[in-house]
C-alpha positions in Angstrom: -59.1 130.7 -27.8 -59.8 133.7 -25.5 -56.2 134.7 -26.4 -56.8 134.7 -30.2 -60.0 136.5 -30.1 -58.6 139.5 -28.5 -55.4 139.2 -30.7 -58.0 139.3 -33.8 -59.8 142.2 -32.2 -56.3 144.0 -31.7 -55.9 143.4 -35.6 -58.9 144.9 -36.8 -58.2 148.3 -34.8 -54.7 148.3 -36.5 -56.2 148.0 -40.1 -58.8 150.7 -39.1 -56.0 152.7 -38.2 -54.6 152.3 -41.3 -57.3 152.8 -43.4 -58.0 156.3 -41.8 -57.2 158.5 -44.7 -58.2 156.5 -47.5 -60.8 158.3 -49.5 -62.8 155.8 -51.1 -64.5 152.7 -49.9 -62.7 150.5 -52.1 -59.4 151.2 -50.8 -60.6 151.0 -47.4 -62.3 147.6 -48.2 -58.8 146.5 -49.6 -57.1 147.3 -46.0 -59.7 145.4 -44.2 -58.9 142.5 -46.3 -61.7 142.9 -48.6 -64.3 143.2 -45.6 -66.9 145.4 -46.7 -67.6 148.2 -44.0 -71.1 149.0 -43.0 -73.0 151.9 -43.8 -73.6 154.5 -41.5 -77.7 153.5 -41.2 -76.7 150.1 -40.4 -76.3 149.3 -36.7 -73.3 148.0 -35.3 -73.0 144.7 -33.7 -71.5 143.8 -30.6 -71.2 140.2 -29.5 -72.0 139.6 -25.8 -69.6 137.2 -23.8 -71.6 134.3 -23.0 -73.0 134.5 -19.5 -73.2 130.7 -19.2 -69.3 130.3 -18.6 -67.9 129.0 -22.3 -64.2 128.8 -21.9 -64.2 130.9 -25.5 -66.3 134.0 -24.1 -65.7 136.4 -20.9 -61.9 136.4 -20.9 -60.4 138.3 -17.9 -57.2 139.8 -18.7 -56.7 140.2 -14.9 -56.0 136.5 -14.5 -52.8 136.5 -16.5 -51.2 138.5 -13.7 -49.0 136.3 -11.5 -49.2 137.3 -7.8 -45.7 137.8 -6.2 -46.5 137.3 -2.0 -42.6 136.1 -1.3 -42.8 135.9 2.4 -45.6 137.6 2.7 -48.7 135.7 4.7 -51.7 138.1 4.6 -53.1 141.2 2.9 -52.3 141.9 -1.4 -49.4 141.1 -2.9 -47.6 144.3 -4.6 -47.7 142.9 -8.1 -51.5 141.8 -8.9 -53.4 143.1 -5.5 -54.3 139.7 -4.8 -54.9 138.0 -1.4 -51.8 136.5 0.0 -53.6 134.9 2.9 -55.8 136.1 6.1 -55.0 136.1 10.0 -56.6 134.8 12.5 -59.3 136.8 14.8 -56.5 137.6 17.6 -54.0 139.2 14.8 -54.0 141.9 12.5 -52.3 142.4 8.8 -49.5 144.8 9.4 -47.9 146.7 5.9 -45.4 144.4 5.5 -47.9 141.3 5.1 -47.3 139.7 8.4 -49.8 138.7 10.9 -49.3 140.6 14.1 -51.0 140.3 17.5 -52.9 143.1 18.6 -52.2 144.1 22.2 -54.7 144.8 24.8 -53.1 146.4 28.0 -57.0 148.1 28.9 -56.8 148.7 32.7 -53.0 147.5 32.8 -50.1 149.6 33.6 -47.5 146.8 33.8 -46.9 143.3 33.1 -47.8 141.2 30.0 -51.1 142.1 28.1 -53.2 138.8 28.2 -53.2 138.7 24.5 -49.9 139.2 23.1 -47.8 138.8 26.5 -46.4 141.9 25.4 -45.0 144.4 28.4 -48.0 147.0 29.1 -45.4 149.0 31.3 -43.2 148.9 34.3 -43.8 149.4 38.0 -41.7 152.1 39.7 -38.6 151.2 41.7 -39.7 149.2 44.7 -43.0 148.4 43.6 -44.5 145.3 42.4 -46.3 144.1 39.5 -49.1 141.7 40.5 -51.4 139.6 38.1 -54.3 142.2 37.5 -51.5 144.5 35.8 -51.7 147.1 38.7 -48.6 148.1 40.7 -48.5 147.5 44.6 -46.0 148.3 47.2 -44.6 145.0 48.6 -45.2 144.6 52.5 -44.5 142.0 54.6 -47.0 139.4 55.7 -45.3 136.9 57.6 -46.5 134.4 60.5 -44.8 131.8 62.2 -41.6 132.1 60.0 -43.4 131.9 56.8 -43.9 134.9 54.6 -46.6 135.2 51.6 -45.1 136.0 48.4 -48.1 137.0 46.2 -48.0 136.2 42.5 -46.6 138.7 40.2 -44.7 139.6 37.2 -40.9 140.9 37.2 -37.7 141.1 34.9 -35.2 138.6 36.0 -31.6 138.7 35.1 -29.1 141.4 35.3 -29.0 144.7 33.5 -26.5 145.5 31.3 -25.1 148.5 33.5 -23.9 146.0 36.4 -20.5 145.8 36.3 -20.2 142.2 37.9 -22.8 141.1 35.1 -22.1 137.4 34.3 -23.0 135.8 30.6 -25.6 133.4 32.0 -27.6 136.2 33.9 -29.0 137.6 30.4 -30.9 138.6 28.7 -33.0 140.3 31.0 -36.4 138.7 30.5 -40.1 139.1 31.8 -41.5 136.4 34.0 -44.9 135.7 35.4 -45.0 134.1 38.5 -48.8 132.8 38.6 -49.1 131.1 41.9 -48.5 133.0 45.3 -46.3 130.9 47.7 -45.0 131.3 51.1 -41.2 131.4 51.6 -39.3 130.4 54.8 -38.6 133.6 56.4 -35.0 132.3 57.3 -32.6 129.6 55.6 -33.4 126.4 57.6 -31.7 126.4 60.6 -29.4 123.9 62.5 -31.9 123.4 65.3 -34.4 122.7 62.5 -32.7 120.4 60.8 -31.8 118.5 63.9 -35.2 118.0 65.7 -36.5 116.6 62.5 -33.3 114.6 61.4 -31.6 114.1 64.4 -28.1 115.0 63.5 -26.2 118.3 62.5 -24.0 117.8 59.3 -22.8 121.7 59.7 -19.1 122.7 59.6 -19.9 125.7 61.7 -21.7 123.5 64.3 -20.2 125.9 67.4 -22.1 129.2 65.7 -25.6 127.4 67.6 -28.9 126.3 66.5 -30.2 129.5 65.3 -27.6 129.5 62.7 -28.0 128.3 58.8 -27.5 124.9 58.0 -24.9 123.9 56.0 -22.6 121.6 54.4 -25.8 119.4 53.1 -26.2 118.6 48.9 -29.3 118.9 46.9 -30.6 115.5 47.5 -30.5 116.3 51.3 -32.5 119.2 50.7 -35.4 117.5 49.0 -35.4 114.8 51.4 -35.9 117.6 54.4 -38.9 118.7 52.6 -40.5 115.6 52.1 -40.1 115.0 55.7 -40.8 118.0 57.1 -44.3 117.7 54.7 -44.9 114.3 56.5 -44.5 115.5 59.7 -46.8 118.2 59.1 -49.5 116.2 57.2 -49.0 117.8 53.8 -48.3 115.5 50.5 -44.5 115.2 49.6 -43.5 116.9 46.6 -40.6 114.6 45.5 -40.5 111.1 45.0 -37.3 109.8 46.1 -36.0 106.0 44.6 -32.5 104.3 44.6 -31.3 106.3 47.5 -27.7 105.7 48.7 -25.3 107.0 51.5 -26.5 108.8 54.8 -28.4 111.7 55.6 -26.4 114.3 57.2 -23.2 112.7 57.3 -21.5 115.6 56.5 -18.9 113.9 54.8 -17.5 115.5 51.6 -16.2 112.8 49.9 -17.6 109.6 51.2 -21.3 108.4 52.2 -22.9 111.1 49.8 -26.8 111.0 49.9 -28.0 110.6 46.4 -31.2 109.2 44.9 -33.2 109.4 41.5 -35.9 112.3 41.9 -38.8 113.1 40.2 -40.8 116.3 40.9 -44.6 116.4 41.1 -45.0 119.8 40.2 -45.6 123.3 41.6 -49.3 122.0 42.1 -48.3 120.1 44.9 -49.5 121.1 48.3 -46.4 119.9 50.4 -42.7 122.0 51.2 -40.3 122.0 48.5 -37.4 124.1 47.2 -38.3 127.2 45.8 -37.7 127.5 41.3 -35.0 129.6 40.4 -37.5 132.3 39.2 -39.4 132.2 42.8 -36.4 132.5 44.4 -35.2 135.5 42.7 -38.9 137.4 42.7 -39.2 137.0 46.4 -35.4 138.1 47.0 -35.8 141.4 44.7 -39.1 142.3 46.6 -39.9 144.9 43.5 -36.4 146.1 43.2 -34.7 146.3 40.0 -30.8 146.3 41.0 -28.4 143.9 42.2 -29.6 144.1 45.7 -32.5 145.2 47.8 -30.4 147.5 50.0 -27.1 148.7 50.8 -24.9 145.6 51.3 -23.5 146.1 55.0 -27.0 146.6 56.2 -28.6 143.5 54.7 -25.7 140.9 53.9 -23.2 138.7 55.6 -20.3 138.5 53.3 -16.5 138.3 53.4 -16.3 142.1 54.6 -18.0 142.0 57.8 -18.5 138.2 58.6 -14.8 137.2 59.6 -15.3 134.2 57.9 -18.0 132.2 59.2 -22.1 132.1 59.5 -23.9 133.9 61.8 -27.5 133.5 63.3 -30.3 134.2 61.1 -32.1 137.3 61.1 -29.2 139.5 61.9 -29.1 141.9 58.9 -32.2 143.9 57.4 -35.0 141.9 55.8 -36.4 142.7 52.2 -39.8 144.3 51.9 -41.6 140.9 51.8 -39.8 140.2 55.2 -37.2 137.8 54.2 -34.0 137.4 56.2 -30.4 136.6 54.7 -31.7 136.6 51.3 -28.0 137.5 50.3 -25.3 136.0 52.1 -24.6 134.2 55.1 -24.8 130.8 53.2 -25.6 130.0 49.6 -29.3 128.5 48.8 -30.2 125.3 46.7 -33.1 126.0 44.2 -34.9 123.3 42.3 -33.5 123.9 38.7 -30.9 122.3 36.7 -28.2 124.8 35.4 -27.9 126.0 32.1 -25.7 128.8 30.9 -28.3 129.9 28.4 -31.2 129.1 29.9 -32.5 132.6 30.1 -32.5 133.0 26.4 -34.6 129.9 25.8 -37.7 131.2 28.2 -37.2 135.0 26.9 -41.1 135.9 25.8 -44.0 134.4 27.8 -42.2 132.9 30.5 -44.3 131.6 33.4 -43.7 129.4 36.3 -40.7 128.5 34.7 -38.9 125.2 36.2 -35.7 125.4 34.6 -34.2 123.3 31.8 -36.0 119.2 31.5 -32.7 117.9 31.7 -29.2 118.5 33.3 -26.8 117.7 35.8 -25.7 120.3 37.8 -28.4 122.3 40.2 -28.3 125.9 40.9 -27.5 127.6 44.2 -28.3 131.5 44.8 -27.7 134.3 47.6 -24.2 134.3 48.2 -22.4 133.3 51.3 -20.5 134.3 54.2 -17.4 134.2 52.1 -18.7 135.7 49.0 -17.4 138.8 47.4 -20.0 142.0 46.2 -19.9 140.3 42.9 -21.6 137.2 44.4 -23.9 138.8 46.7 -26.2 140.0 44.1 -29.8 138.6 43.7 -28.9 137.8 40.0 -26.1 135.7 40.4 -26.2 132.0 39.2 -24.1 129.5 40.9 -24.3 125.8 40.5 -22.9 122.6 41.9 -23.3 118.6 41.4 -26.5 117.8 43.1 -24.0 115.5 45.6 -21.8 118.2 46.8 -21.7 119.2 50.0 -20.1 122.8 50.8 -19.6 124.5 54.2 -21.5 127.8 53.1 -24.4 126.1 51.2 -27.8 125.4 52.7 -31.2 126.2 51.6 -34.7 127.8 52.5 -38.2 126.2 51.5 -41.4 127.3 49.9 -45.0 126.1 49.8 -47.5 127.1 47.1 -50.2 128.9 48.9 -53.9 127.0 48.5 
């Protein structure tokens, strides 16, 4: 009804225009369809829209406009100027009609901001970003063979200009380690294993008790972690069920020790294997490149090892005080291996423990027979968890109280 009334008004206007130029009232009355015009001394009468909301009155022409929001979720649409939606309190609407987080880096120079998880900046080389968003110089805080690694944020993965970069080493992504932890200053030695388990599976046993343990599989590493926790009065971090084989038999094909393993989580107070992210964070100690020092000064590898392992602590430590983080023997870590895992944890990645499922387990570090490409803090190796290798051992960590 409103549309019809407006059309009637428009018809009247056109009639008046057509009337202009007619010099007599009769002619004008004819143009208006016989409706007499009011005289100059008669008041005009204008009808007022019904304020009571009658559907026949108060027609809003703007209501005919059809908004076109498209993929906009906020702000006005570009056709009618009508709202396409609103953003929540932590976001703002940009010019493209999308809600975006408002980054808050107040008092921070590095690491992710606490609102959006976007980088606030980066520390200089050999400095570490702690959780408060400040840069600190890493220093060794070690006692009785254990070094404190403070919580912090770092860039995990291999930079694009690394000539040895593998596909599974990227993309580089920001990772936050929210729990400080203690890491063993050296790899588990043959002497430490013998004192707790009672045998020595190492191929290079002639190297001596102070040489790294090797030739153990992933299941044997978590078994040792539980045994050490029990001896020192901590809770065990792994539940082992259905175990078979002999721990530390040293056989490469037969009598392989294996179990169904359930990890209790990073909140466990006992000894455990480091996660892959914890391992790289500790190994880097604030560095951004593939190594924390010159290779011959820090690493036993193919060019200086004479194809055998060497006593632990014989090369320079990194800034946290950790020895043999690169070379000597590879080190088992907790995580399942996935080639593209870094792509699935590329933002807001906090305390990652690897893929939820898988088969092979990751090992890091490189060994006495490795070349330069494998003795990098970013190199990711992997084996079946029941495999034993004569260049593969481990080191433990424990979450700080």
